[in-house]
C-alpha positions as CSV (number, residue, x, y, z in Angstrom):
1,M,-29.1,11.2,35.7
2,C,-28.2,14.0,33.4
3,N,-30.3,17.2,33.0
4,K,-31.5,16.1,29.6
5,Q,-33.0,12.9,31.0
6,N,-34.6,15.0,33.8
7,V,-36.3,17.2,31.2
8,I,-37.5,14.2,29.2
9,I,-38.9,12.5,32.3
10,F,-40.6,15.7,33.4
11,A,-42.1,16.2,29.9
12,L,-43.4,12.7,29.9
13,C,-44.9,13.1,33.3
14,Y,-46.4,16.5,32.5
15,D,-47.8,15.1,29.3
16,T,-49.7,12.5,31.3
17,E,-51.2,15.5,33.2
18,M,-50.1,14.1,36.6
19,F,-53.8,14.0,37.4
20,D,-55.9,17.0,36.7
21,K,-57.5,17.2,40.1
22,V,-60.6,18.9,38.7
23,E,-61.5,16.5,35.9
24,G,-59.4,13.4,36.8
25,L,-58.2,11.0,34.2
26,N,-61.3,10.0,32.3
27,D,-59.7,7.6,29.9
28,R,-58.6,4.2,31.3
29,E,-55.8,4.0,28.8
30,E,-54.4,7.3,30.1
31,M,-54.6,6.0,33.6
32,L,-52.8,2.8,32.6
33,D,-50.2,4.8,30.7
34,H,-49.6,7.0,33.8
35,L,-49.3,3.9,36.0
36,R,-46.8,2.3,33.5
37,F,-44.8,5.6,33.5
38,L,-44.7,5.7,37.3
39,I,-43.5,2.1,37.6
40,R,-41.1,2.3,34.7
41,Y,-39.3,5.4,36.0
42,E,-39.8,4.9,39.7
43,K,-36.1,4.8,40.5
44,D,-35.3,7.8,38.4
45,I,-38.2,9.8,39.8
46,L,-37.3,9.0,43.4
47,N,-33.6,9.7,42.9
48,D,-34.3,12.9,41.2
49,G,-36.8,14.4,43.7
50,I,-37.8,17.1,41.1
51,I,-41.2,15.7,40.0
52,F,-42.3,14.1,43.3
53,S,-40.9,13.6,46.8
54,E,-40.9,10.0,47.9
55,S,-44.2,10.3,49.8
56,E,-45.9,12.2,46.9
57,F,-44.7,9.5,44.5
58,Y,-46.2,6.7,46.5
59,D,-49.4,8.7,47.0
60,E,-49.6,9.2,43.2
61,L,-49.0,5.5,42.6
62,F,-51.6,4.5,45.1
63,N,-54.2,7.0,43.7
64,T,-53.6,5.8,40.2
65,I,-54.2,2.2,41.2
66,I,-57.4,3.1,43.1
67,M,-58.7,5.1,40.1
68,I,-58.1,2.2,37.8
69,A,-59.8,-0.2,40.3
70,D,-62.8,2.2,40.6
71,E,-63.1,2.5,36.8
72,L,-63.0,-1.3,36.5
73,R,-65.6,-1.7,39.2
74,E,-68.0,0.6,37.4
75,E,-67.9,-1.6,34.3
């Protein structure tokens, strides 16, 4: 993947806030967008290693799914 693509992926990931650990993602749509991003770009993110290591990526994916499930449970 070229550097331009890396910058775009990083910008997209940064734009989703990569989970603000203090406030969390309050909006379910943001959580779903973040989950879509992770799944859509999984191969690129893992091959790149810039945004996440493999273990960090799967932790982020798992945490996103848990947060969505918790949000749905509360409704």
